[in-house]
N, C-alpha and C positions, 0 to 999 in steps of 0.2 A: 228982713231980719235972718240972720244966719242960723244954722243948726246949733242947738244948745250943746254946751260942753259935755264930753263923755266923762263919767265917773265910775270907778271900779271900787266896789265894797267887798271886804273880806269878812265872812261870818262863819257860821257853823252849819254845814250841810247835814240836816237831820233826816231827810227823805230824798232818795236818789232820783235823778232825772234832769232833763234840760227842757226849758220852756222859754219861748220868745213871744211876747205879746204886750198889750197895752196895760199900763198900771191903773189900779183902782185904789185910791187912798181911802182906807176905811177908818172913819172916825167913830170910835165907840163912845157911846154916852156914858156919863158917870164919872169921868176923869175930872171934870170940873163941875161943881155944883154951886148954885147961887145961894148965899146965906140970907135967910128971911126971918124976920121977927114973927113969933106967933102969939097972938093975944092970950091972956090967961084963960078966957072963957072958951078958947078954941083948942086948947091943949088936948082934951080928950078926943076931939074929932081928929086932930093930927095923928095921935097914937092909933086911933081906929083905922085910919088910912094906911098906916105902916103895917099893921097886923093883916089887913086885907091884902096888901101887896105881897107880904110874906107867903100867904096861903096861895095866891095866884102864881107866884114864882115857884112854889113847891109843886104845884100841879104841872106847871110847864116843864120842870126839871124831870118829874116822873114820866111824863109823856115822851120827853126827849130820850130818856134812858131806855124806854120800851122800843122806840124807833131804832136806836143804835143797836140794841140787842138783836133786832130782826135783821138789820142791814149788815152788821158785823158779827158780834157774838156777845154773850152775856159778860164775859170777862172785860170787854171794852166798855160795856154799859156800866160796869161796877164803878167806873170813874165818878158817875153821877150820884152814887150812894153817899159819897163824901159831901157833895153839894147839898143833898137833902139834909144831911146831919148839920151842916153849917146853918141852914135856915132855921133850925131849932136850937142852935147853940146859945145857951144863956149868956155866954161872954159877949155875944153879938146882940141878941135880942134884948135881954134885960138891960144891958148897958145903954143901948139906944133909947129905950123907953125912959130910963132914968135921966139921961142927959136931955131929952126933949123937955121933961118936966123941969129940970134944974135950970136950963139955959133959955127956955122959951124960943128954941130955934126949930126950923122946919126939919121934917124927918129925913129927907134925902141928903141934906147938908150933914146932919148928925151922923147918919149911917156911913156916908162916905169917909168922914173924918175918923170914925171908929175903925173902919176897915183899914185906913191908911195907918193908924196908930198900931194896930195889930201886925199889919204887913211890915212896917218898919222894924218892929220888935223881932219878928221872924228872920228878916233879912240880916239884922245885926248879929244873929247867932253865928253867921259865917259858914253855915252849912248849905251845900247846894240843894239838898232835898228840901229843907225848910224854905229857902229862898224861892224855889220854884212853886211851892205850895201857895205862896202869896198870890200867884196867878189865878188859882182856883178861887181864893177868897175874893179877889177883885171881880171875877166873873159872877159870883153870886151877888155881890153888892150891886153891880151894874144891872143885873136882872131885876132885883127888887126896886131899884130906882126907876127902871122903865115902867114898872107898874104903878109906882107912886105918881109918876108924871102922866100915866095913861097914854103912852105912846106905843106905837107898833114897833116890831123888830126893825131896827135901823139898817138900811143899806144892803146887807148881804143878799136879800131875796131879789134885789133889783140890779145886782152887778151884771153887766154885759157878759154873755157867754165868751169864754176864752180869755177872760181878764186875769192879770196877776195882781193878787191882793197885797197891798203894802199897809202895814199896821204897826202901831207901837207894840201891841201884843194881841194875840187871839186866845180867848179862853177855850177850854176843851169843848164847851157846848157850841161855841161859834165855829170851831174847826169841824165838829161833827155835822154841822149843817152844810158844809161844802160837799160838792159832788165832783169827782174826777172828770166827768164828761162835760161839766159846765165851767170849772175853774182850772186855769192852766197851771197855777202855782201860787205860793205865797211866800212873803218874807216879812220879818218883824225886827224891831229894834231889840226886843227882850227875847228871853227864852233860852233853854239849854237842851242838851241831848236827852236828859231823863225827864223832861217836863211831859205832862199829859198831852200837851198840844203836839209835841214832837212825836210821841207815840201814836197818837190818833192820825197824824199826817202820813206816817209810815204805813199804817194799817190801811188807809184809804188809797195809798199810791199816789199822793199829790206831792210833787217836788216842793221842797221847802228849805229855806235858808233862814236861820235865826241868829240872835246875838249880834245884830248889825249896828247897835248903838243908836245912830242918829239918821237912819235912812229916810225917815218920814220928814225930816227937815229939808231934804233935797228933792224928793220926788213929788210930782204933781199928777193928778189923775189925767189919764190918756198919754203920759210919757211912755216911751218905748223902753222896755226892760228885757234883759236876758237873765234867767235864773239857772245857775248851774248847781244843782243839788249834790253833785258828786264832790266838787271841790269847795263848796261853800262860798261861791262867788256870785255877786250880783252886778251887772253892768247897766248903768243908766245912760240913756241916749247913745246906744252903741253906733259905731260906724257901720257903713255898708259892709266893709270887710269882716267886721266882728260878727254881724248877722249871718253873713254867708258862711263864716267858719263854724258858727254854733249849729246852723242848719245842717251842715255837712256832718258835724259831730252827732247830732241827733239822728240823722239818717244812717250814719255808720253804726252807731250803737244799736239802732233797731235791726239792721241787717246782721250785725254780729249776734245779737240775742236770738234772732231766728235761726242762724247757723248753729249756734251752740245748743239750742233746744233740740236740734236734729241729732245731736251727739249725746244727749242726756242719758241714754241706756248703755253707752260704751264705758268700759272700765278705765280707770286712770292707771295706765301701765306705761312704764318708760319704754323706750325703743329697745332696750336690752332686757325687757322682761320682768321688771320689778314693779309689783302691784302696790299702789298707794290707796288707802282708804280715805274717801272724801266724805266728811259728814257735816251736818248743819248745827248751827247755834240757833236756838229759838227761845222765845219768851212767852208766846201765846199760841194756843191751838189754831188761831187764825192763820199762822204761818205754815201749817202742815201742808196745804195745797202747794205752796211754793217749794217745800221740801221735796215733794213728790215730783213736781215738774222738773226740778233740778237733777233728779236721779241720784239723790244722796244715798250713801251706803248706810246711813243711820243718823242719829242725833248724838253728836259728841258733846253737847252742852245744852241741857234744859235748865234755864234759869228759873228757879221757883219763886224768887222773891216778889215777883209781881203779883202773885196770889195774896201776898200779905200787905203790900204798901199802898195799893190803890183802893183803900177802903177805910172806914172809921173804926171797924172792929176787926179782930182776928178772924180769919176764915174758919168755918167749922170743918171738922174732919170729913164730913160728907161732901162739902164743897171741894175740898183738896182731892179726895179720892176721885170724884167725878172728873176733875181736870186731868189728873195723872192718867186715869183710865182712858180718856179720850186720846191721849198722846200714844200710849201703849197700843191701843187697838188700831190706830191709824198706821203705826209703824210695823205691825205684825211681828215677823221674826227678826227684823233689823234691830240692832242695838240702840239703846237709849241710855245715855248717861245723865243721871239726875243729880244736879248740884243741890245740896242742902242749903237752907236759908243763908243768904249772903248779904246781910244788911247790919246796920247798927240799931240799937234800941230806939234812937231818935226817929227812925222811920216807921216804927210800928205804932199800933194804936196805944191809947193811954192805959190799956190793961197790962202793958209791959212798961214799967217805969224804971229807967236807969239814970244814974247820976249824970249831970251835965259834964261834957268832956271838952277840954280845950282843943284837942285834936282827934276827933272821932275816927278819922281814917287810920289812926295808929292805936285805936282804943278797943273798946269792947264791941266787937262786931264779928260777923261770920261765925265760924265754929266756936270762937270764944264766948260769943253771946249765947249760943245754943247750950254750951256746957254750963254756963252760969245760970241758965234758966231751963232746968231739966223738963219741966212740964211742957214748955214751948217746943222743945226738941222732940219729945215723945208724941206730941200732937201732930208733928209733921211726919215722923217715921211710921206711925201706925197706918194712916191712909195710904202712904207710899207702899208699904208692904202688902196691904190689902189689894191695891190696884194692880200690883205686879204679880198677883197669885198665878202660879202656873207657868211663868216665864222667868228668864234670867234678869236680874236687876243689878245695875251698875250704879253705886252711890258715890258721888264725888264730894270730898270734904274741902271747903274753901278756906284759904288763909292758914294752912297748916304751917306751924313753926317748930313743932317737936313731935317725937313719937308718942308722947303722953296723950296728945289730942287724938291720935288715931286709936290708941288703945281704949280711951274713954268712949270714942264713938262706937267702936265694935261692941263695947259693953252695953251701950244703949240699944244697939240693933238686936243683940242677943236677948236682952230683957224683953223687948217688944215682941220678938219672934215667939218667946215662950208664952207670953200673954195670949197672943193670937192663937197659938197652938192649943192652949188650955181651953180657949173659948170655942174650939172646934172649927176655926177658920182656916182657909187655904193659904199657903205661903208661896213665895217665889221658889222656883226650882233651885236657884243658886243666887247668892248675893255676893257680888264683888265690891270691895271697898277701895277707893282710889283717893289719892292726895293731889290737891291742886297745887302746883309749884308756882308761886307768884311772889314769894318773899326770898330775898337773897340767901338768908340762912338756910331755908329749905333746899335751895338749889345746891348750896355748898355741901350740905349734909345729905344729899340725895342717896348716897351709898348706904347710909344708915336707915333713912326712912324707907328705902325700897324693901327692906326686910319686914316691914309691917303692913304693906299694902299690896293690892293685886294689880294696880296700874297707876301711872302718872298722867296728869294732864297739865301742860304748861300754859299758864296764863300770861302771855307775853306783854299784854297792856300794862298790868300792875307790876310785873317783874321789871319791866323797863323803868317805870315811874319810881319804884322803890330803889332800884339799883342806882339810878342817876339823880335821885332826889329832885325830880322835875314833875310838876303838874302839867300835863299835856294840854289842859283846857285853859291854862293861865297864859293869856296872850304875852305877858311880859318875859315868860321863860320857856314858852312852848318851843322856841327855836333850838333849845337845848335837848329836846326829846328826840332821841334817835334810836330806833329799834336795832339799827345796824351798828351800834356802839360795840367795839370789841369786847367790852366787859359783859355785855348782855349775851353776845354770841358764845362766849366761852362758858358762861353759866349754863346755857341751853345744851351745849355739847357735853358738858359734865353730867347733866341729868340724863341725857341719852346713853352715855357710856355706863352710868350707874345702873340704869334700867336694863341694859343689855346684859350686863354681868349677872343680874339677878333673874334674868329671863322673864321680865314683866313688860307689858306693852307701855309705850309712851306716845301721847298725842299732844298736839299744840292746838289750843282753841282761841288764841288771841288774834288780833288783827293781822299779824304777820302771815297767818295761814291763808288769809283771803287775798293777799297781795301776790300776783303771779310770779314776780321775780324772787321775792322773799320766800315763797313757798318752795321754789326750786332749791334755794339755799338750805332750807330746812330739810329737804329730802337728802341733799348732799351731806348734811350733818348726821343723818341716820334716822330721821323721823319717818315713820311709815303710816301715820294717821294724822290728818289735818281736818280741823273743824272750823267752819266759817259761816258767814251769812249765806243763805241759800242763793242769793243772787250772784255770789262770787264762784260758786262751784264750777260753772261751765267754763269760765275763762281759765281757772286753775287746772281743770281737767285737760283742756287743750294744751296748756303750757307743759304739763307733765308728759303727755303723749308725744310731744315733740322733742323730748329731752332724753338723754341716756344717763343712767345712774352713774356710770363710770366717770362721765364728764362732770356731773354734779359733785361727785366726791372730790374730784381734783379742785373744783372751784372752792368747795368748803375748806379743804386743806390749805389753799392759798389765803383764804379769807381769815382763817384763824391766826395767821402770822401778821395781819394788818395792825397798824397802830392807831387808826382814827376811823371814824364813820365815813369820812370822805374817801379814804382808801378802799373801804369795803364797797361803797357805791361804785367807785371807779371799776373795781374788779367784776362787779355784777354787770356793769355796762359792757365791759369787754366781752364777757361771756355771751351776753345776748346778741351783741354784734357779730361775734364769731359764728354763733348758732344760725343767725339770719343769712350769713354768707355761705354756710355749708350746703 
């Protein structure tokens, strides 16, 4: 029998790295449950079994949360607070008990049916966040069913070392049970970039590709796989040539990372003496070690929304202050740009109730939400100012569309400062307020907005999506998403010019900043501060140190006359080829 056919699957790379190894197809229990009739005189016993399973599942989740807190940090462990809440949610518990009594059906069948009903309703809302929370719901249901069946944890503890896990989905608790020194990588049919599973994989440093749709229909345990977490590619039954290529890629990447690590304390200075600040985008304090290893000049984007959305209740001010203080302390005198809450009300706990929106991405979110709910905004600003006492604080406003939002934000900051002052509390030495430019109207009116802020930060991801009306994670239209589209580049250039005229700093914190060739183009356009994932800082630093500002400005000038993304990419390719030959 010959070698099985090679298949290549394209998904979403959510945790970087390359892995080559044998597949282990993980079949999670609970996806299929057997329907059984329960006699009338056994209903109470069946309900008692259900309640006992709930309590055992609750204990296991609490133990897992403590283990994750010790292994990673408390913020990662907060994922399981939501699981504990689900285990006591009347919508699940009381409905299950009632349906057992009404239908005389077994607990595991009823529980899974109810979990599916709720999951289908969440998915039908058409919101990525709600859709991905169904994974947490199913994770909880499977755990309870495990105890109803009185079976041990399936599979994961007995996976051979070095295996690549293939699954329909992995719940956060299942991902947390993995160890980088035992598991090579994983890939799943389901999942998205903002799922708790993706976040956990990234934190653990396990290469992962999700959103592969039907990969479990093709892969069998012990099949050979290649996982490319950078490109989001999975290769089933790779050829000898493919294995050799990816081994070389992995070795080359390891060697490159070693080389770049040796340059981490060098400044990003062009060959003709222009200094570029390279800063990091972070979400968790877990990433601070990577920020330091990369030699970042500061944190150009601290996303605070993860303090709010990975829990069943809003964070207390004490919890927020502790998180902010940890980041400020670790960074010392280096700048930290803190972005205020950047979510819609649909992603917060039920203590914040907002109307259902047909298109939440264009609705009440980010600064619009904060201004609509003043108490929520104050509850973030107070701990932020307390934590920044004695240092300079940069506050970044997301989704700015008009000067009114900036004026209103400054008003809230002044109000909170006055309150803290009256209470005798220490304050930041200086507070700078910046606008995130990610809406085309903000970019077009940058000259006006610059009069109201102390700095700009260009979010190229959303600016590109909003400018081109393309959802980059929608496979049907993602081919139309081009950061090199002339319209996007001209908007960026216009913001840089406006900032220069008003003598305020401007940085770029979108994915363009972490792309070595596009980072060079941004420098040519006049950007002097780039913020990116810590893992990208080294390669961007080297690229800048090998380039001259004069050559990059010529490149930018020529690119601004291009008529298509293809022409822009060709110009970049020619520039890089010429530089390589020089």
